[in-house]
N, C-alpha and C positions, 0 to 999 in steps of 0.2 A: 684751186677755183671750187670756184659754188656752183650748184647747180639749182638754177628758178624756173616751177611750172607754172605755166599759165594755165589756164584751163581753160575750158568750153561744152557746149553738151552734147560733140562727140566723147569728152572728157571725163563730167563730171555731172554722176545721173544723183539726187536727193534723193533715191528710194532706194539707192545705195548709199550714199553718201559715210559712215563709219569704211566701209571696205573698202569705198576710193581713197580715202584721205591716206588712210593707210597703206594703201598701191603708192600713193606719190611722195608718203616721206621717206619710203624706201629707198628712194629714188635723188627728191627733192630738201634742197635748205630752204627755201624760200619756195611760197608761195602766193598768187594771188587770185579773185577771184573774177572773171570774166564773161558774160555775158550778156550780148549785146538785143537780145531778141526777145528776150524774156517781158514780159507785163510785172513779174514777181519778184523783182532784184531786189530787193528792201528784205520782203521774207525770207529770200534764199538767202542772203548776204550775210542775216541774222544770227539762220541758223549752221552758213559754211562756216563762221568764225570762232560760233560756235564749237562748234567739230573741234576742224584745226589746229583751235585751240592744248588737245590732248593730246597731241603728236607732238612730233622734237622737233620744227622748222626757228628757224634762228629768225625769221618773219612773213606776219598772212595781211596782207593788202588787197584792198580792194579794189578795182580796176574805174579809173575816169572821177566816179563819188568823194572827194575828199570829207564832205560834209556828215557824209554818211560815213567812212573811214571810224573821222574823228568820233562820232555819235554809238558806235558801234564795240569801240574801240580794237580797234585792225590798227598793226603795229604800220600800216601807212598809206601810200596810195599812188596805184600807177595810173601816171597821168598820159593821150595823147598828146600826138607832136603839137595838137588840137589849139591843146591848153595849157601853155607856157607861164598864162597872166595868168595860171593857180596856183604856182610851184611856189610864191610867195603867198600865199594866201594857208595853201596846204602845211609850212612849213610852220609858221606862224600857229596853228591848232598843235604843233608838236610832232606830227605825224612823218615818216619814213617817209622820201619822193623819190620816187624813180619815174623818171620822162621818158618816151616816145623820142628818136630820133633817129634819121637820114641822111645827113649830113653831116658836111665839122662842122660849119656851120650853128647849125644845132646847137650838139652836143656843146662848142664852146659859148651857145647862147643860157642853156640848161646849167651846164659851169657858173657859171657866170651869174647866175639866175639862186647856184646853190643850193641847187638837185645833190643828192647823198648819191643816185648812180641816175646812169643814161642805160637805156638797152640803145643799139643801135643796129641796121635791119636793111634789108636782108642780104644775110652773108652772103647763103648761098639760095640755091634754085628754091622760088615756094609758091607754089597755085596762088594767085595773080595775087601778087608783090611786088612786078617789076622787076627791071635788071638785077641780079645779083650785084654788090658792092663788091663779094672777094674780100680775102686775108691779106690781101697788100692795103685794100685802103681800111679795111679795123685798121693792121698796124699802126697806118698815119696818125689814127682817129688816139688810139693808146698813144701814143704818144703827147699826143697837145696840149691832155685833162691831168686833169690830177686827181681829179673823182676815177672809181672805177664805173668800167665799159664791161659792159655784158654783149656779149654777141651774140643773136638773135634770126630767126631765118632761117629752112632746111635744114636748122641740126636735127636731124633723126638716129644716128649713133656714133660709135668711138669714135671714128673713124675724122666724123667734122666735130669731134668733140677734144680730141688730139692736135688738130689743127689749131681752134680757138685757146687752144691752153698755149701751144706752142708761137701766138702771134702775141701771149703777153695779158692777154682779154683775163677780169680781175674773175667773169663767168659766163654763162653759158644760159640763156633763154628758149623752153621750147615749149610745144603743144604737143606736135608729133611725136615726141621720146619718151614724153610720159604714161601715153596709149596703155 
């Protein structure tokens, strides 16, 4: 099962980027640079990708901006659940595509549009993310898809990771687990 780190300003500091990415690399197979608040996203994304490539991540992604991901030679992009129309555009650029989903219908649509993986969330209780879907709904989504499903939301320790693994998830993604 893969471990997918989603960064944000609480987990990634550009003043200590190298040591931060070393910390992530100890636990994560894949990583995405995500920061919805910065005005320096393009500059930071460039620094992030260059430094992340020094570590053993299987995939290095940018959040939402598939054109920038292509320009900066990231492995791929993690699209938001509002970006289904961008899956084909990102794939046409040769990018690996992960997209956020919150229902079976969205997950099936992402598969039809040829996303490589989906995140499905929130699985467990997560601040400001609504009612958790739970392991039962995660298992249902996994059973209906032929692409990998990454469990996301409220995964902060081994108990949640084990539950996701038992469900058959391809992997888990988290912000707080990688702090």
